[in-house]
C-alpha positions, 0 to 999 in steps of 0.5 A: 772453068771445069776441066775438060774431058781428053777421053776416057781413062785406060783401064789399070793394067793387071798386077802381075804384068805390071810388077813383071815390067818394073822388075824389068825396068829395075834391071835394066837401070841396075846393069849399067850401074853395076858396070860403072862400079866395077869399072870404076873399082877396076880403075881405082886399083889399077891406078893404085898399082900403078902409083904404088911403085913411084909412092914406094920410091919416093917414101925410100927417098927417090924424087921426079925429075932426076935422070942421072946419079953422078954419084951413087951411095954404094960407090968410093970414088977416089974422085970424079969431075964434070966440067961445066961451062961458067955463068956470066954470075961472076962478072957482076964481082971484083974477079981475082986472077988466078981464083975466080973461076974461069973453069967451072965444074962439080967433083965428088970424092970419098977419099979425102975425108975417112968415115971415121973422120966424118964420124968425129965430126958428126959428134961435133954437130950433135953436141952443139945441136943438142943445145938446141934445135929447130921447131922444123924441120931444118937445125943450124950450127955455125962455129963461126959466127955462134948461130944456132937454131933455137925454136924458130929463131936462132941465138948465138950458142956462145953468148947464150951458153957462155961457160957451159960451151966449154963443157959441151966442145974440146980444143981436140973437136976446133982441131978435126974441124981445122983440118978438115977444112983444110983438106977440102979447101985443098982438094978444091984448088988442085981441082980448079987448078988454082993455089990453095992460098987464094982461096978463103974461108967464107960465111955462112959455113955451117953444121945442118940437120934435117929431117922429116919435120913440118916446116915452121918458117921460112928457114926450115925450107931448105928444099927450094932451089937456088944458087948460092952466088945470088944467095951468098955473094961472097961464094965463089966455091961450094963444098958438102961433107955428108956426115950420115949415109942416105937410105941407111939414115935417111930417105930423100935429101938426095943433093940435084944439080938442076939442068934442063931435061937431065937432074943429077943427083948425089947420093949422100955417104958419110965422108963424101964431099961433094964441091962445085963453082957457085954460080948458075951453073950449078943451080941446085936443091936438096930433096925433102928427107922422108925419114931419119936425119940428115947430117952435113957441113957446108964449107964456102970459099971466096976468093975475095979476102975482104969477105974471109973469115978465121977459123972458130977458135976455142976458149 
């Protein structure tokens, strides 16, 4: 069927008029696009400027959600104690009158362990961890059980290295370790009004070395929030002795007590002791280390003599 004619075609416009119309149309299209590009560029630059401060703070060691610093790195605290209500975690465990927490809280002191002692204790950690070290960011050395991070696993350094241990550590190292443990134990007993003799060292008590290396196993993911009494049922009182300085030796890595709407942080400094009751009243975590190396030793105590462990002995 032949196509129907719908009218005579219009005569073509002059080439000049058509060209002007096309140019006018192109300009009208480009104008909004140019405005959009400028707006997008301005928005991106503005966003970068807004983010630059938090990102810089994050790299230096800051972390979202921390609203109060309990102990600044530049302070030298003779003692600071904050009492908090006890959780019910202790009710599901055997109680020991005069020791099991009735008074709960957290404390910080910079005058129990000297910076010289902290440096000497750190050298013990460095010597032991030089024998191994995790492939991830967190390495552990436990002088009590002999546990040492090596690659993605743990070995017993006393069995694995045998007599070589005699050339790594000394009796003076172990004596210093015992002396520091006793000072921390006495500090905890005095702060919570209990007898020093009612506290027993418990496991795990260990050195930690943390850097910014990517985690390889679950053991390297140290930054998750946790409750010590839930993770380790034997814990009643937890302490940490810091062996390096926040923002001098490492960035990130602050200790954070997690509370609804008002997290509180402790900035590590060599020789600082942080201690607290181990229940849910002291839910906590450690910020990820962004750079450098963070050293500390966790020293834990129980009220149950059945869960006690002996000091390590150099043999």
